C-alpha positions as CSV (number, residue, x, y, z in Angstrom):
1,M,12.0,21.2,20.3
2,T,14.8,20.2,22.6
3,S,16.6,17.0,22.7
4,V,19.4,15.5,24.9
5,L,21.8,12.8,23.8
6,S,22.2,10.4,26.6
7,G,24.6,7.6,25.6
8,D,23.2,6.1,22.5
9,I,19.6,7.2,23.2
10,L,18.2,10.5,21.9
11,I,15.6,11.7,24.5
12,F,13.1,14.3,23.3
13,S,11.4,16.7,25.6
14,S,7.6,16.7,26.0
15,T,7.2,19.6,23.6
16,G,9.0,17.5,20.9
17,I,6.6,14.6,21.4
18,L,3.6,17.0,21.3
19,E,4.9,18.4,18.0
20,F,5.2,14.8,16.6
21,L,1.7,13.9,17.7
22,T,0.3,17.0,16.3
23,V,1.9,16.4,12.9
24,F,0.7,12.7,13.0
25,I,-2.9,13.6,13.8
26,L,-3.0,16.3,11.1
27,A,-1.5,13.8,8.6
28,M,-4.3,11.4,9.5
29,F,-7.0,13.9,8.8
30,V,-5.4,15.2,5.6
31,G,-4.8,11.6,4.4
32,N,-8.4,10.6,5.1
33,E,-9.7,13.6,3.2
34,V,-7.4,13.0,0.2
35,V,-8.1,9.3,0.0
36,S,-11.9,9.7,0.4
37,R,-12.1,12.0,-2.5
38,V,-10.3,9.7,-5.0
39,P,-12.8,8.4,-7.7
40,S,-13.2,4.7,-7.9
41,I,-11.8,4.6,-11.5
42,L,-8.4,5.9,-10.2
43,H,-8.1,3.5,-7.3
44,T,-6.4,0.7,-9.1
45,P,-3.7,2.9,-10.8
46,L,-3.0,4.6,-7.5
47,M,-2.7,1.2,-5.7
48,S,-0.1,0.1,-8.3
49,G,1.9,3.3,-7.7
50,S,1.6,2.7,-3.9
51,N,3.0,-0.8,-4.3
52,A,6.0,0.5,-6.1
53,I,6.7,3.0,-3.3
54,H,6.4,0.2,-0.8
55,G,9.0,-1.8,-2.7
56,I,11.4,1.1,-2.1
57,V,10.5,1.0,1.6
58,L,11.3,-2.7,1.6
59,V,14.7,-2.1,0.1
60,G,15.4,0.6,2.6
61,A,14.4,-1.7,5.5
62,M,16.7,-4.5,4.2
63,I,19.6,-2.1,3.9
64,I,19.0,-0.8,7.5
65,M,18.7,-4.3,8.8
66,G,21.9,-5.3,7.1
67,N,23.7,-2.5,9.1
68,A,22.1,-3.5,12.4
69,T,24.5,-4.2,15.2
70,G,22.5,-5.0,18.3
71,A,19.6,-7.3,19.1
72,A,17.1,-4.5,19.3
73,Q,18.1,-3.2,16.0
74,M,17.8,-6.6,14.4
75,V,14.3,-7.1,15.8
76,L,13.2,-3.7,14.6
77,G,14.8,-4.3,11.2
78,F,13.2,-7.7,10.9
79,S,9.8,-6.3,11.8
80,A,10.2,-3.5,9.3
81,V,11.1,-6.0,6.5
82,L,8.2,-8.2,7.5
83,L,5.6,-5.4,7.6
84,A,6.8,-3.9,4.3
85,T,6.6,-7.3,2.7
86,L,3.1,-7.9,4.0
87,N,2.1,-4.4,2.8
88,I,3.4,-5.1,-0.7
89,V,1.7,-8.6,-1.0
90,G,-1.5,-7.2,0.4
91,G,-1.5,-4.3,-2.0
92,F,-0.9,-6.5,-5.0
93,T,-3.6,-8.9,-3.8
94,V,-6.1,-6.1,-3.5
95,T,-5.1,-4.7,-6.9
96,D,-5.5,-8.1,-8.5
97,R,-8.9,-8.6,-7.0
98,M,-10.1,-5.2,-8.2
99,L,-8.9,-5.9,-11.7
100,E,-10.8,-9.3,-11.6
101,M,-14.0,-7.3,-11.0
102,F,-13.6,-5.6,-14.4
103,K,-13.2,-8.9,-16.3
104,G,-16.3,-10.7,-17.4
105,K,-17.0,-14.3,-16.6
106,P,-16.0,-16.7,-19.4
107,G,-19.7,-17.6,-20.3
108,E,-20.8,-14.0,-20.3
109,N,-19.0,-13.0,-23.5
110,A,-20.6,-15.8,-25.5
111,A,-24.1,-15.0,-24.1
112,K,-23.7,-11.3,-25.0
113,G,-22.7,-12.3,-28.6
114,R,-25.8,-14.4,-29.0
115,S,-28.1,-11.8,-27.6
116,K,-26.9,-9.3,-30.3
117,G,-28.4,-11.4,-33.1
118,T,-25.6,-13.9,-33.9
119,S,-25.7,-17.6,-33.4
120,A,-23.1,-19.9,-31.9
121,E,-21.8,-20.8,-35.4
122,G,-21.2,-17.2,-36.2
123,G,-24.0,-16.7,-38.7
124,A,-26.9,-14.3,-38.4
125,K,-30.3,-15.4,-37.1
C-alpha cells in the first residue's frame, strides 16, 4: 500500500483502496456469520455489552470533536457524535423491548395462580 502526503490530505493509491474494500467485505461476511449463529437467549446480554462499547465510541467522538479545528472536522465530528448517540439510544430501546417480551402481563400471574388450584383469597378450592 502506497500513500502520498499532499498538504494536509493523505492520498492512497488504488491498491490501498482495494485492500480496504477487501477487508471491509470480508468483515461483513464474517460478521454476518457470527451474528447469525448467536442463540436467541444470548442476544440481550450481547446487546448490553454492545451498548457499553458504543458508549466508549461516543466518548471518543466527543474528544475528537473537541480537538477539531476546521469546518469539515467539526461537521464530521458532529455527525460522529450524533450517529453514536443514535446507536446507543437505539440499542437500549431494542434491549428494553426484548426484556419486556420476557415479562408477563399483570393479569397473567393472577390467572396462572387460580388455574393451579388456589382461589383469589389465597385458600385452596
